PDB file of N, CA, C, O and CB in Angstrom:
ATOM      1  N   MET A   1       0.847  -1.168   0.000  1.00  0.00           N
ATOM      2  CA  MET A   1       0.000   0.000   0.000  1.00  0.00           C
ATOM      3  C   MET A   1       0.898   1.237   0.000  1.00  0.00           C
ATOM      4  O   MET A   1       1.828   1.318   0.802  1.00  0.00           O
ATOM      5  CB  MET A   1      -0.967  -0.006   1.222  1.00  0.00           C
ATOM      6  N   SER A   2       0.640   2.187  -0.871  1.00  0.00           N
ATOM      7  CA  SER A   2       1.450   3.396  -0.965  1.00  0.00           C
ATOM      8  C   SER A   2       1.059   4.379   0.137  1.00  0.00           C
ATOM      9  O   SER A   2       0.005   4.249   0.759  1.00  0.00           O
ATOM     10  CB  SER A   2       1.292   4.051  -2.353  1.00  0.00           C
ATOM     11  N   ASP A   3       1.930   5.365   0.365  1.00  0.00           N
ATOM     12  CA  ASP A   3       1.650   6.378   1.373  1.00  0.00           C
ATOM     13  C   ASP A   3       0.381   7.144   1.056  1.00  0.00           C
ATOM     14  O   ASP A   3      -0.372   7.495   1.964  1.00  0.00           O
ATOM     15  CB  ASP A   3       2.814   7.336   1.494  1.00  0.00           C
ATOM     16  N   SER A   4       0.129   7.412  -0.226  1.00  0.00           N
ATOM     17  CA  SER A   4      -1.074   8.163  -0.582  1.00  0.00           C
ATOM     18  C   SER A   4      -2.341   7.356  -0.303  1.00  0.00           C
ATOM     19  O   SER A   4      -3.405   7.925  -0.059  1.00  0.00           O
ATOM     20  CB  SER A   4      -1.027   8.567  -2.056  1.00  0.00           C
ATOM     21  N   GLN A   5      -2.220   6.020  -0.340  1.00  0.00           N
ATOM     22  CA  GLN A   5      -3.374   5.195   0.002  1.00  0.00           C
ATOM     23  C   GLN A   5      -3.558   5.122   1.514  1.00  0.00           C
ATOM     24  O   GLN A   5      -4.690   5.092   1.999  1.00  0.00           O
ATOM     25  CB  GLN A   5      -3.217   3.786  -0.581  1.00  0.00           C
ATOM     26  N   LYS A   6      -2.447   5.094   2.268  1.00  0.00           N
ATOM     27  CA  LYS A   6      -2.530   5.046   3.723  1.00  0.00           C
ATOM     28  C   LYS A   6      -3.044   6.360   4.293  1.00  0.00           C
ATOM     29  O   LYS A   6      -3.833   6.375   5.238  1.00  0.00           O
ATOM     30  CB  LYS A   6      -1.169   4.717   4.318  1.00  0.00           C
ATOM     31  N   TYR A   7      -2.589   7.458   3.709  1.00  0.00           N
ATOM     32  CA  TYR A   7      -2.913   8.790   4.208  1.00  0.00           C
ATOM     33  C   TYR A   7      -3.506   9.626   3.073  1.00  0.00           C
ATOM     34  O   TYR A   7      -2.812  10.466   2.501  1.00  0.00           O
ATOM     35  CB  TYR A   7      -1.652   9.481   4.803  1.00  0.00           C
ATOM     36  N   PRO A   8      -4.767   9.407   2.745  1.00  0.00           N
ATOM     37  CA  PRO A   8      -5.340  10.068   1.576  1.00  0.00           C
ATOM     38  C   PRO A   8      -5.427  11.593   1.700  1.00  0.00           C
ATOM     39  O   PRO A   8      -5.458  12.276   0.677  1.00  0.00           O
ATOM     40  CB  PRO A   8      -6.705   9.518   1.322  1.00  0.00           C
ATOM     41  N   ASN A   9      -5.467  12.146   2.907  1.00  0.00           N
ATOM     42  CA  ASN A   9      -5.587  13.593   3.062  1.00  0.00           C
ATOM     43  C   ASN A   9      -4.251  14.298   3.219  1.00  0.00           C
ATOM     44  O   ASN A   9      -4.211  15.525   3.310  1.00  0.00           O
ATOM     45  CB  ASN A   9      -6.445  13.902   4.241  1.00  0.00           C
ATOM     46  N   SER A  10      -3.159  13.548   3.251  1.00  0.00           N
ATOM     47  CA  SER A  10      -1.856  14.197   3.406  1.00  0.00           C
ATOM     48  C   SER A  10      -1.352  14.648   2.041  1.00  0.00           C
ATOM     49  O   SER A  10      -1.545  13.977   1.028  1.00  0.00           O
ATOM     50  CB  SER A  10      -0.830  13.239   4.080  1.00  0.00           C
ATOM     51  N   ASN A  11      -0.709  15.794   2.050  1.00  0.00           N
ATOM     52  CA  ASN A  11      -0.146  16.337   0.819  1.00  0.00           C
ATOM     53  C   ASN A  11       1.360  16.195   0.878  1.00  0.00           C
ATOM     54  O   ASN A  11       1.974  16.596   1.867  1.00  0.00           O
ATOM     55  CB  ASN A  11      -0.557  17.823   0.611  1.00  0.00           C
ATOM     56  N   PRO A  12       1.969  15.638  -0.146  1.00  0.00           N
ATOM     57  CA  PRO A  12       3.429  15.560  -0.151  1.00  0.00           C
ATOM     58  C   PRO A  12       4.010  16.967  -0.209  1.00  0.00           C
ATOM     59  O   PRO A  12       3.386  17.882  -0.747  1.00  0.00           O
ATOM     60  CB  PRO A  12       3.938  14.708  -1.345  1.00  0.00           C
ATOM     61  N   ALA A  13       5.201  17.134   0.346  1.00  0.00           N
ATOM     62  CA  ALA A  13       5.858  18.441   0.331  1.00  0.00           C
ATOM     63  C   ALA A  13       6.080  18.882  -1.102  1.00  0.00           C
ATOM     64  O   ALA A  13       6.537  18.114  -1.948  1.00  0.00           O
ATOM     65  CB  ALA A  13       7.199  18.398   1.097  1.00  0.00           C
ATOM     66  N   VAL A  14       5.750  20.118  -1.349  1.00  0.00           N
ATOM     67  CA  VAL A  14       5.933  20.676  -2.680  1.00  0.00           C
ATOM     68  C   VAL A  14       7.309  21.328  -2.717  1.00  0.00           C
ATOM     69  O   VAL A  14       7.622  22.195  -1.902  1.00  0.00           O
ATOM     70  CB  VAL A  14       4.799  21.704  -3.038  1.00  0.00           C
ATOM     71  N   ASP A  15       8.114  20.904  -3.662  1.00  0.00           N
ATOM     72  CA  ASP A  15       9.458  21.439  -3.794  1.00  0.00           C
ATOM     73  C   ASP A  15       9.438  22.489  -4.892  1.00  0.00           C
ATOM     74  O   ASP A  15       9.549  22.172  -6.076  1.00  0.00           O
ATOM     75  CB  ASP A  15      10.494  20.313  -4.105  1.00  0.00           C
ATOM     76  N   ASP A  16       9.294  23.748  -4.483  1.00  0.00           N
ATOM     77  CA  ASP A  16       9.321  24.813  -5.469  1.00  0.00           C
ATOM     78  C   ASP A  16      10.367  25.836  -5.077  1.00  0.00           C
ATOM     79  O   ASP A  16      10.774  25.922  -3.919  1.00  0.00           O
ATOM     80  CB  ASP A  16       7.939  25.473  -5.607  1.00  0.00           C
ATOM     81  N   ASP A  17      10.787  26.592  -6.039  1.00  0.00           N
ATOM     82  CA  ASP A  17      11.807  27.599  -5.797  1.00  0.00           C
ATOM     83  C   ASP A  17      11.211  28.983  -5.656  1.00  0.00           C
ATOM     84  O   ASP A  17      11.943  29.966  -5.538  1.00  0.00           O
ATOM     85  CB  ASP A  17      12.822  27.591  -6.909  1.00  0.00           C
ATOM     86  N   GLU A  18       9.899  29.072  -5.668  1.00  0.00           N
ATOM     87  CA  GLU A  18       9.239  30.360  -5.521  1.00  0.00           C
ATOM     88  C   GLU A  18       9.285  30.799  -4.069  1.00  0.00           C
ATOM     89  O   GLU A  18       8.985  30.008  -3.175  1.00  0.00           O
ATOM     90  CB  GLU A  18       7.787  30.292  -6.019  1.00  0.00           C
ATOM     91  N   PRO A  19       9.660  32.057  -3.820  1.00  0.00           N
ATOM     92  CA  PRO A  19       9.670  32.528  -2.429  1.00  0.00           C
ATOM     93  C   PRO A  19       8.249  32.641  -1.879  1.00  0.00           C
ATOM     94  O   PRO A  19       7.340  33.103  -2.568  1.00  0.00           O
ATOM     95  CB  PRO A  19      10.384  33.888  -2.327  1.00  0.00           C
ATOM     96  N   ASP A  20       8.074  32.218  -0.640  1.00  0.00           N
ATOM     97  CA  ASP A  20       6.769  32.354  -0.006  1.00  0.00           C
ATOM     98  C   ASP A  20       6.691  33.723   0.677  1.00  0.00           C
ATOM     99  O   ASP A  20       7.622  34.522   0.576  1.00  0.00           O
ATOM    100  CB  ASP A  20       6.523  31.200   1.019  1.00  0.00           C
ATOM    101  N   GLU A  21       5.598  33.990   1.362  1.00  0.00           N
ATOM    102  CA  GLU A  21       5.410  35.296   2.001  1.00  0.00           C
ATOM    103  C   GLU A  21       6.506  35.597   3.017  1.00  0.00           C
ATOM    104  O   GLU A  21       6.986  36.728   3.086  1.00  0.00           O
ATOM    105  CB  GLU A  21       4.051  35.356   2.682  1.00  0.00           C
ATOM    106  N   TRP A  22       6.909  34.601   3.806  1.00  0.00           N
ATOM    107  CA  TRP A  22       7.973  34.796   4.798  1.00  0.00           C
ATOM    108  C   TRP A  22       9.268  35.205   4.111  1.00  0.00           C
ATOM    109  O   TRP A  22       9.922  36.161   4.526  1.00  0.00           O
ATOM    110  CB  TRP A  22       8.191  33.511   5.628  1.00  0.00           C
ATOM    111  N   ASP A  23       9.639  34.475   3.052  1.00  0.00           N
ATOM    112  CA  ASP A  23      10.861  34.798   2.317  1.00  0.00           C
ATOM    113  C   ASP A  23      10.805  36.218   1.770  1.00  0.00           C
ATOM    114  O   ASP A  23      11.785  36.958   1.858  1.00  0.00           O
ATOM    115  CB  ASP A  23      11.079  33.800   1.175  1.00  0.00           C
ATOM    116  N   LYS A  24       9.684  36.594   1.215  1.00  0.00           N
ATOM    117  CA  LYS A  24       9.545  37.938   0.648  1.00  0.00           C
ATOM    118  C   LYS A  24       9.742  39.000   1.720  1.00  0.00           C
ATOM    119  O   LYS A  24      10.388  40.020   1.478  1.00  0.00           O
ATOM    120  CB  LYS A  24       8.169  38.105  -0.013  1.00  0.00           C
ATOM    121  N   ARG A  25       9.189  38.763   2.895  1.00  0.00           N
ATOM    122  CA  ARG A  25       9.353  39.729   3.987  1.00  0.00           C
ATOM    123  C   ARG A  25      10.810  39.844   4.412  1.00  0.00           C
ATOM    124  O   ARG A  25      11.315  40.947   4.622  1.00  0.00           O
ATOM    125  CB  ARG A  25       8.494  39.328   5.187  1.00  0.00           C
ATOM    126  N   ILE A  26      11.478  38.713   4.536  1.00  0.00           N
ATOM    127  CA  ILE A  26      12.886  38.735   4.941  1.00  0.00           C
ATOM    128  C   ILE A  26      13.734  39.416   3.872  1.00  0.00           C
ATOM    129  O   ILE A  26      14.588  40.242   4.194  1.00  0.00           O
ATOM    130  CB  ILE A  26      13.401  37.303   5.202  1.00  0.00           C
ATOM    131  N   PHE A  27      13.509  39.079   2.608  1.00  0.00           N
ATOM    132  CA  PHE A  27      14.296  39.697   1.534  1.00  0.00           C
ATOM    133  C   PHE A  27      14.060  41.198   1.482  1.00  0.00           C
ATOM    134  O   PHE A  27      14.977  41.952   1.157  1.00  0.00           O
ATOM    135  CB  PHE A  27      13.949  39.065   0.180  1.00  0.00           C
ATOM    136  N   SER A  28      12.851  41.645   1.795  1.00  0.00           N
ATOM    137  CA  SER A  28      12.544  43.075   1.731  1.00  0.00           C
ATOM    138  C   SER A  28      13.271  43.880   2.809  1.00  0.00           C
ATOM    139  O   SER A  28      13.381  45.100   2.690  1.00  0.00           O
ATOM    140  CB  SER A  28      11.049  43.287   1.861  1.00  0.00           C
ATOM    141  N   THR A  29      13.763  43.225   3.847  1.00  0.00           N
ATOM    142  CA  THR A  29      14.490  43.931   4.907  1.00  0.00           C
ATOM    143  C   THR A  29      15.909  44.271   4.494  1.00  0.00           C
ATOM    144  O   THR A  29      16.527  45.166   5.070  1.00  0.00           O
ATOM    145  CB  THR A  29      14.514  43.097   6.172  1.00  0.00           C
ATOM    146  N   GLY A  30      16.438  43.556   3.490  1.00  0.00           N
ATOM    147  CA  GLY A  30      17.827  43.741   3.096  1.00  0.00           C
ATOM    148  C   GLY A  30      18.793  42.963   3.975  1.00  0.00           C
ATOM    149  O   GLY A  30      20.008  43.109   3.844  1.00  0.00           O
ATOM    150  N   CYS A  31      18.262  42.137   4.871  1.00  0.00           N
ATOM    151  CA  CYS A  31      19.098  41.407   5.824  1.00  0.00           C
ATOM    152  C   CYS A  31      18.877  39.894   5.745  1.00  0.00           C
ATOM    153  O   CYS A  31      19.002  39.195   6.750  1.00  0.00           O
ATOM    154  CB  CYS A  31      18.819  41.894   7.240  1.00  0.00           C
ATOM    155  N   ALA A  32      18.554  39.399   4.573  1.00  0.00           N
ATOM    156  CA  ALA A  32      18.261  37.973   4.419  1.00  0.00           C
ATOM    157  C   ALA A  32      19.482  37.102   4.725  1.00  0.00           C
ATOM    158  O   ALA A  32      19.350  36.045   5.341  1.00  0.00           O
ATOM    159  CB  ALA A  32      17.767  37.692   3.004  1.00  0.00           C
ATOM    160  N   VAL A  33      20.650  37.534   4.304  1.00  0.00           N
ATOM    161  CA  VAL A  33      21.874  36.753   4.541  1.00  0.00           C
ATOM    162  C   VAL A  33      22.152  36.673   6.038  1.00  0.00           C
ATOM    163  O   VAL A  33      22.445  35.598   6.562  1.00  0.00           O
ATOM    164  CB  VAL A  33      23.090  37.381   3.796  1.00  0.00           C
ATOM    165  N   GLU A  34      22.062  37.809   6.725  1.00  0.00           N
ATOM    166  CA  GLU A  34      22.296  37.836   8.163  1.00  0.00           C
ATOM    167  C   GLU A  34      21.254  37.012   8.905  1.00  0.00           C
ATOM    168  O   GLU A  34      21.575  36.333   9.880  1.00  0.00           O
ATOM    169  CB  GLU A  34      22.290  39.271   8.675  1.00  0.00           C
ATOM    170  N   ASN A  35      20.010  37.069   8.445  1.00  0.00           N
ATOM    171  CA  ASN A  35      18.946  36.273   9.052  1.00  0.00           C
ATOM    172  C   ASN A  35      19.229  34.782   8.898  1.00  0.00           C
ATOM    173  O   ASN A  35      19.048  34.012   9.842  1.00  0.00           O
ATOM    174  CB  ASN A  35      17.591  36.623   8.425  1.00  0.00           C
ATOM    175  N   ALA A  36      19.673  34.376   7.711  1.00  0.00           N
ATOM    176  CA  ALA A  36      19.976  32.962   7.464  1.00  0.00           C
ATOM    177  C   ALA A  36      21.121  32.483   8.354  1.00  0.00           C
ATOM    178  O   ALA A  36      21.067  31.380   8.900  1.00  0.00           O
ATOM    179  CB  ALA A  36      20.332  32.740   5.985  1.00  0.00           C
ATOM    180  N   LYS A  37      22.163  33.316   8.501  1.00  0.00           N
ATOM    181  CA  LYS A  37      23.289  32.937   9.348  1.00  0.00           C
ATOM    182  C   LYS A  37      22.854  32.815  10.807  1.00  0.00           C
ATOM    183  O   LYS A  37      23.273  31.899  11.515  1.00  0.00           O
ATOM    184  CB  LYS A  37      24.426  33.960   9.216  1.00  0.00           C
ATOM    185  N   MET A  38      22.015  33.739  11.246  1.00  0.00           N
ATOM    186  CA  MET A  38      21.534  33.715  12.625  1.00  0.00           C
ATOM    187  C   MET A  38      20.675  32.469  12.870  1.00  0.00           C
ATOM    188  O   MET A  38      20.826  31.800  13.892  1.00  0.00           O
ATOM    189  CB  MET A  38      20.728  34.997  12.940  1.00  0.00           C
ATOM    190  N   THR A  39      19.792  32.164  11.946  1.00  0.00           N
ATOM    191  CA  THR A  39      18.925  30.995  12.077  1.00  0.00           C
ATOM    192  C   THR A  39      19.732  29.702  12.036  1.00  0.00           C
ATOM    193  O   THR A  39      19.484  28.786  12.819  1.00  0.00           O
ATOM    194  CB  THR A  39      17.869  30.989  10.971  1.00  0.00           C
ATOM    195  N   ASP A  40      20.698  29.629  11.123  1.00  0.00           N
ATOM    196  CA  ASP A  40      21.561  28.440  11.054  1.00  0.00           C
ATOM    197  C   ASP A  40      22.327  28.242  12.359  1.00  0.00           C
ATOM    198  O   ASP A  40      22.440  27.120  12.853  1.00  0.00           O
ATOM    199  CB  ASP A  40      22.550  28.560   9.878  1.00  0.00           C
ATOM    200  N   CYS A  41      22.846  29.322  12.908  1.00  0.00           N
ATOM    201  CA  CYS A  41      23.580  29.236  14.172  1.00  0.00           C
ATOM    202  C   CYS A  41      22.675  28.678  15.263  1.00  0.00           C
ATOM    203  O   CYS A  41      23.072  27.797  16.026  1.00  0.00           O
ATOM    204  CB  CYS A  41      24.130  30.623  14.583  1.00  0.00           C
ATOM    205  N   TYR A  42      21.472  29.195  15.327  1.00  0.00           N
ATOM    206  CA  TYR A  42      20.515  28.767  16.348  1.00  0.00           C
ATOM    207  C   TYR A  42      20.279  27.258  16.285  1.00  0.00           C
ATOM    208  O   TYR A  42      20.318  26.576  17.309  1.00  0.00           O
ATOM    209  CB  TYR A  42      19.186  29.515  16.179  1.00  0.00           C
ATOM    210  N   PHE A  43      20.036  26.742  15.080  1.00  0.00           N
ATOM    211  CA  PHE A  43      19.769  25.308  14.948  1.00  0.00           C
ATOM    212  C   PHE A  43      21.035  24.462  15.062  1.00  0.00           C
ATOM    213  O   PHE A  43      20.982  23.327  15.536  1.00  0.00           O
ATOM    214  CB  PHE A  43      19.093  25.032  13.621  1.00  0.00           C
ATOM    215  N   ASP A  44      22.170  25.007  14.630  1.00  0.00           N
ATOM    216  CA  ASP A  44      23.434  24.268  14.762  1.00  0.00           C
ATOM    217  C   ASP A  44      23.878  24.149  16.210  1.00  0.00           C
ATOM    218  O   ASP A  44      24.634  23.241  16.556  1.00  0.00           O
ATOM    219  CB  ASP A  44      24.527  24.946  13.950  1.00  0.00           C
ATOM    220  N   ASN A  45      23.417  25.051  17.052  1.00  0.00           N
ATOM    221  CA  ASN A  45      23.815  25.067  18.465  1.00  0.00           C
ATOM    222  C   ASN A  45      22.686  24.623  19.384  1.00  0.00           C
ATOM    223  O   ASN A  45      22.537  25.130  20.496  1.00  0.00           O
ATOM    224  CB  ASN A  45      24.279  26.459  18.864  1.00  0.00           C
ATOM    225  N   LYS A  46      21.907  23.687  18.912  1.00  0.00           N
ATOM    226  CA  LYS A  46      20.848  23.067  19.707  1.00  0.00           C
ATOM    227  C   LYS A  46      19.883  24.093  20.307  1.00  0.00           C
ATOM    228  O   LYS A  46      19.492  24.012  21.472  1.00  0.00           O
ATOM    229  CB  LYS A  46      21.461  22.237  20.817  1.00  0.00           C
ATOM    230  N   LYS A  47      19.519  25.052  19.469  1.00  0.00           N
ATOM    231  CA  LYS A  47      18.520  26.071  19.831  1.00  0.00           C
ATOM    232  C   LYS A  47      18.921  26.876  21.063  1.00  0.00           C
ATOM    233  O   LYS A  47      18.104  27.140  21.945  1.00  0.00           O
ATOM    234  CB  LYS A  47      17.173  25.413  20.078  1.00  0.00           C
ATOM    235  N   ASP A  48      20.187  27.257  21.106  1.00  0.00           N
ATOM    236  CA  ASP A  48      20.704  28.063  22.195  1.00  0.00           C
ATOM    237  C   ASP A  48      21.187  29.405  21.636  1.00  0.00           C
ATOM    238  O   ASP A  48      22.274  29.492  21.064  1.00  0.00           O
ATOM    239  CB  ASP A  48      21.851  27.320  22.938  1.00  0.00           C
ATOM    240  N   TRP A  49      20.369  30.452  21.806  1.00  0.00           N
ATOM    241  CA  TRP A  49      20.699  31.772  21.270  1.00  0.00           C
ATOM    242  C   TRP A  49      21.983  32.337  21.864  1.00  0.00           C
ATOM    243  O   TRP A  49      22.643  33.160  21.229  1.00  0.00           O
ATOM    244  CB  TRP A  49      19.560  32.732  21.522  1.00  0.00           C
ATOM    245  N   ARG A  50      22.347  31.912  23.064  1.00  0.00           N
ATOM    246  CA  ARG A  50      23.555  32.439  23.709  1.00  0.00           C
ATOM    247  C   ARG A  50      24.799  32.165  22.879  1.00  0.00           C
ATOM    248  O   ARG A  50      25.780  32.904  22.974  1.00  0.00           O
ATOM    249  CB  ARG A  50      23.720  31.835  25.099  1.00  0.00           C
ATOM    250  N   ALA A  51      24.773  31.121  22.073  1.00  0.00           N
ATOM    251  CA  ALA A  51      25.922  30.775  21.238  1.00  0.00           C
ATOM    252  C   ALA A  51      25.971  31.592  19.950  1.00  0.00           C
ATOM    253  O   ALA A  51      26.905  31.449  19.161  1.00  0.00           O
ATOM    254  CB  ALA A  51      25.891  29.298  20.904  1.00  0.00           C
ATOM    255  N   CYS A  52      24.979  32.441  19.733  1.00  0.00           N
ATOM    256  CA  CYS A  52      24.850  33.153  18.454  1.00  0.00           C
ATOM    257  C   CYS A  52      24.930  34.667  18.605  1.00  0.00           C
ATOM    258  O   CYS A  52      24.352  35.403  17.806  1.00  0.00           O
ATOM    259  CB  CYS A  52      23.542  32.787  17.794  1.00  0.00           C
ATOM    260  N   LYS A  53      25.631  35.126  19.608  1.00  0.00           N
ATOM    261  CA  LYS A  53      25.700  36.570  19.866  1.00  0.00           C
ATOM    262  C   LYS A  53      26.287  37.339  18.688  1.00  0.00           C
ATOM    263  O   LYS A  53      25.814  38.425  18.350  1.00  0.00           O
ATOM    264  CB  LYS A  53      26.530  36.839  21.113  1.00  0.00           C
ATOM    265  N   LYS A  54      27.316  36.776  18.066  1.00  0.00           N
ATOM    266  CA  LYS A  54      27.961  37.446  16.927  1.00  0.00           C
ATOM    267  C   LYS A  54      26.966  37.575  15.760  1.00  0.00           C
ATOM    268  O   LYS A  54      26.863  38.637  15.148  1.00  0.00           O
ATOM    269  CB  LYS A  54      29.234  36.659  16.475  1.00  0.00           C
ATOM    270  N   GLU A  55      26.247  36.505  15.460  1.00  0.00           N
ATOM    271  CA  GLU A  55      25.274  36.518  14.365  1.00  0.00           C
ATOM    272  C   GLU A  55      24.098  37.450  14.678  1.00  0.00           C
ATOM    273  O   GLU A  55      23.593  38.142  13.795  1.00  0.00           O
ATOM    274  CB  GLU A  55      24.760  35.093  14.093  1.00  0.00           C
ATOM    275  N   MET A  56      23.676  37.459  15.928  1.00  0.00           N
ATOM    276  CA  MET A  56      22.573  38.345  16.316  1.00  0.00           C
ATOM    277  C   MET A  56      22.984  39.808  16.194  1.00  0.00           C
ATOM    278  O   MET A  56      22.194  40.642  15.752  1.00  0.00           O
ATOM    279  CB  MET A  56      22.116  38.043  17.755  1.00  0.00           C
ATOM    280  N   GLU A  57      24.203  40.118  16.581  1.00  0.00           N
ATOM    281  CA  GLU A  57      24.688  41.500  16.473  1.00  0.00           C
ATOM    282  C   GLU A  57      24.805  41.913  15.009  1.00  0.00           C
ATOM    283  O   GLU A  57      24.460  43.042  14.658  1.00  0.00           O
ATOM    284  CB  GLU A  57      26.052  41.654  17.181  1.00  0.00           C
ATOM    285  N   ALA A  58      25.287  41.017  14.152  1.00  0.00           N
ATOM    286  CA  ALA A  58      25.385  41.317  12.723  1.00  0.00           C
ATOM    287  C   ALA A  58      24.000  41.581  12.137  1.00  0.00           C
ATOM    288  O   ALA A  58      23.833  42.495  11.330  1.00  0.00           O
ATOM    289  CB  ALA A  58      26.073  40.157  11.970  1.00  0.00           C
ATOM    290  N   PHE A  59      23.009  40.789  12.536  1.00  0.00           N
ATOM    291  CA  PHE A  59      21.643  41.004  12.062  1.00  0.00           C
ATOM    292  C   PHE A  59      21.110  42.344  12.577  1.00  0.00           C
ATOM    293  O   PHE A  59      20.496  43.100  11.824  1.00  0.00           O
ATOM    294  CB  PHE A  59      20.720  39.844  12.516  1.00  0.00           C
ATOM    295  N   ARG A  60      21.344  42.632  13.845  1.00  0.00           N
ATOM    296  CA  ARG A  60      20.877  43.891  14.444  1.00  0.00           C
ATOM    297  C   ARG A  60      21.479  45.096  13.721  1.00  0.00           C
ATOM    298  O   ARG A  60      20.777  46.066  13.432  1.00  0.00           O
ATOM    299  CB  ARG A  60      21.237  43.941  15.946  1.00  0.00           C
ATOM    300  N   GLU A  61      22.776  45.033  13.431  1.00  0.00           N
ATOM    301  CA  GLU A  61      23.440  46.134  12.730  1.00  0.00           C
ATOM    302  C   GLU A  61      22.893  46.290  11.313  1.00  0.00           C
ATOM    303  O   GLU A  61      22.678  47.409  10.848  1.00  0.00           O
ATOM    304  CB  GLU A  61      24.958  45.905  12.686  1.00  0.00           C
ATOM    305  N   CYS A  62      22.673  45.185  10.637  1.00  0.00           N
ATOM    306  CA  CYS A  62      22.087  45.230   9.297  1.00  0.00           C
ATOM    307  C   CYS A  62      20.696  45.854   9.360  1.00  0.00           C
ATOM    308  O   CYS A  62      20.345  46.692   8.529  1.00  0.00           O
ATOM    309  CB  CYS A  62      22.018  43.811   8.678  1.00  0.00           C
ATOM    310  N   TRP A  63      19.911  45.441  10.347  1.00  0.00           N
ATOM    311  CA  TRP A  63      18.550  45.939  10.519  1.00  0.00           C
ATOM    312  C   TRP A  63      18.557  47.463  10.642  1.00  0.00           C
ATOM    313  O   TRP A  63      17.759  48.155  10.009  1.00  0.00           O
ATOM    314  CB  TRP A  63      17.890  45.301  11.761  1.00  0.00           C
ATOM    315  N   LYS A  64      19.471  47.969  11.463  1.00  0.00           N
ATOM    316  CA  LYS A  64      19.589  49.422  11.645  1.00  0.00           C
ATOM    317  C   LYS A  64      20.071  50.094  10.362  1.00  0.00           C
ATOM    318  O   LYS A  64      19.522  51.110   9.936  1.00  0.00           O
ATOM    319  CB  LYS A  64      20.552  49.745  12.802  1.00  0.00           C
ATOM    320  N   ARG A  65      21.094  49.517   9.760  1.00  0.00           N
ATOM    321  CA  ARG A  65      21.690  50.089   8.552  1.00  0.00           C
ATOM    322  C   ARG A  65      20.675  50.199   7.412  1.00  0.00           C
ATOM    323  O   ARG A  65      20.715  51.143   6.623  1.00  0.00           O
ATOM    324  CB  ARG A  65      22.881  49.244   8.107  1.00  0.00           C
ATOM    325  N   GLN A  66      19.776  49.233   7.334  1.00  0.00           N
ATOM    326  CA  GLN A  66      18.772  49.210   6.270  1.00  0.00           C
ATOM    327  C   GLN A  66      17.547  50.079   6.583  1.00  0.00           C
ATOM    328  O   GLN A  66      16.642  50.195   5.756  1.00  0.00           O
ATOM    329  CB  GLN A  66      18.328  47.784   6.021  1.00  0.00           C
ATOM    330  N   GLY A  67      17.518  50.683   7.759  1.00  0.00           N
ATOM    331  CA  GLY A  67      16.399  51.548   8.123  1.00  0.00           C
ATOM    332  C   GLY A  67      15.153  50.809   8.549  1.00  0.00           C
ATOM    333  O   GLY A  67      14.054  51.358   8.478  1.00  0.00           O
ATOM    334  N   ASN A  68      15.301  49.577   8.988  1.00  0.00           N
ATOM    335  CA  ASN A  68      14.137  48.786   9.374  1.00  0.00           C
ATOM    336  C   ASN A  68      13.595  49.148  10.750  1.00  0.00           C
ATOM    337  O   ASN A  68      12.456  48.811  11.072  1.00  0.00           O
ATOM    338  CB  ASN A  68      14.486  47.329   9.345  1.00  0.00           C
ATOM    339  N   VAL A  69      14.391  49.826  11.563  1.00  0.00           N
ATOM    340  CA  VAL A  69      13.926  50.209  12.900  1.00  0.00           C
ATOM    341  C   VAL A  69      12.723  51.142  12.768  1.00  0.00           C
ATOM    342  O   VAL A  69      11.709  50.954  13.441  1.00  0.00           O
ATOM    343  CB  VAL A  69      15.068  50.895  13.714  1.00  0.00           C
ATOM    344  N   GLN A  70      12.840  52.138  11.908  1.00  0.00           N
ATOM    345  CA  GLN A  70      11.743  53.076  11.717  1.00  0.00           C
ATOM    346  C   GLN A  70      10.542  52.400  11.047  1.00  0.00           C
ATOM    347  O   GLN A  70       9.390  52.706  11.354  1.00  0.00           O
ATOM    348  CB  GLN A  70      12.211  54.270  10.883  1.00  0.00           C
ATOM    349  N   ARG A  71      10.826  51.501  10.152  1.00  0.00           N
ATOM    350  CA  ARG A  71       9.767  50.836   9.402  1.00  0.00           C
ATOM    351  C   ARG A  71       8.904  49.948  10.290  1.00  0.00           C
ATOM    352  O   ARG A  71       7.701  49.818  10.064  1.00  0.00           O
ATOM    353  CB  ARG A  71      10.364  50.013   8.282  1.00  0.00           C
ATOM    354  N   THR A  72       9.514  49.342  11.295  1.00  0.00           N
ATOM    355  CA  THR A  72       8.793  48.390  12.142  1.00  0.00           C
ATOM    356  C   THR A  72       8.539  48.914  13.544  1.00  0.00           C
ATOM    357  O   THR A  72       8.071  48.179  14.413  1.00  0.00           O
ATOM    358  CB  THR A  72       9.555  47.103  12.226  1.00  0.00           C
ATOM    359  N   ASP A  73       8.851  50.193  13.764  1.00  0.00           N
ATOM    360  CA  ASP A  73       8.668  50.781  15.090  1.00  0.00           C
ATOM    361  C   ASP A  73       7.198  50.773  15.488  1.00  0.00           C
ATOM    362  O   ASP A  73       6.324  51.074  14.675  1.00  0.00           O
ATOM    363  CB  ASP A  73       9.216  52.213  15.123  1.00  0.00           C
ATOM    364  N   SER A  74       6.936  50.430  16.727  1.00  0.00           N
ATOM    365  CA  SER A  74       5.560  50.409  17.241  1.00  0.00           C
ATOM    366  C   SER A  74       5.093  51.830  17.502  1.00  0.00           C
ATOM    367  O   SER A  74       5.872  52.703  17.884  1.00  0.00           O
ATOM    368  CB  SER A  74       5.459  49.559  18.539  1.00  0.00           C
ATOM    369  N   LYS A  75       3.824  52.035  17.288  1.00  0.00           N
ATOM    370  CA  LYS A  75       3.212  53.332  17.556  1.00  0.00           C
ATOM    371  C   LYS A  75       2.186  53.159  18.660  1.00  0.00           C
ATOM    372  O   LYS A  75       1.395  52.216  18.646  1.00  0.00           O
ATOM    373  CB  LYS A  75       2.558  53.930  16.273  1.00  0.00           C
ATOM    374  N   ASP A  76       2.205  54.078  19.618  1.00  0.00           N
ATOM    375  CA  ASP A  76       1.194  54.067  20.667  1.00  0.00           C
ATOM    376  C   ASP A  76      -0.124  54.582  20.103  1.00  0.00           C
ATOM    377  O   ASP A  76      -0.147  55.534  19.323  1.00  0.00           O
ATOM    378  CB  ASP A  76       1.643  54.920  21.881  1.00  0.00           C
ATOM    379  N   ALA A  77      -1.207  53.952  20.500  1.00  0.00           N
ATOM    380  CA  ALA A  77      -2.517  54.364  19.985  1.00  0.00           C
ATOM    381  C   ALA A  77      -3.014  55.602  20.692  1.00  0.00           C
ATOM    382  O   ALA A  77      -4.101  56.092  20.388  1.00  0.00           O
ATOM    383  CB  ALA A  77      -3.533  53.239  20.137  1.00  0.00           C
TER     384      ALA A  77
END
């Protein structure tokens, strides 16, 4: 019996190269490379952010340099 017969409502993973909404948002910040390095560090170090201070600082600096602080700043109602 094939997997599709065992699990008729499951959808196999679609392998496409089109960016999804999350990717588009990250790319629009101008810090996609820094974000990828930070995320890779997090998972490579067993989900311990303390090991990724250098990557987090690089992302933070990129975020500021690209003007994202003003773009995402919260406004009081």
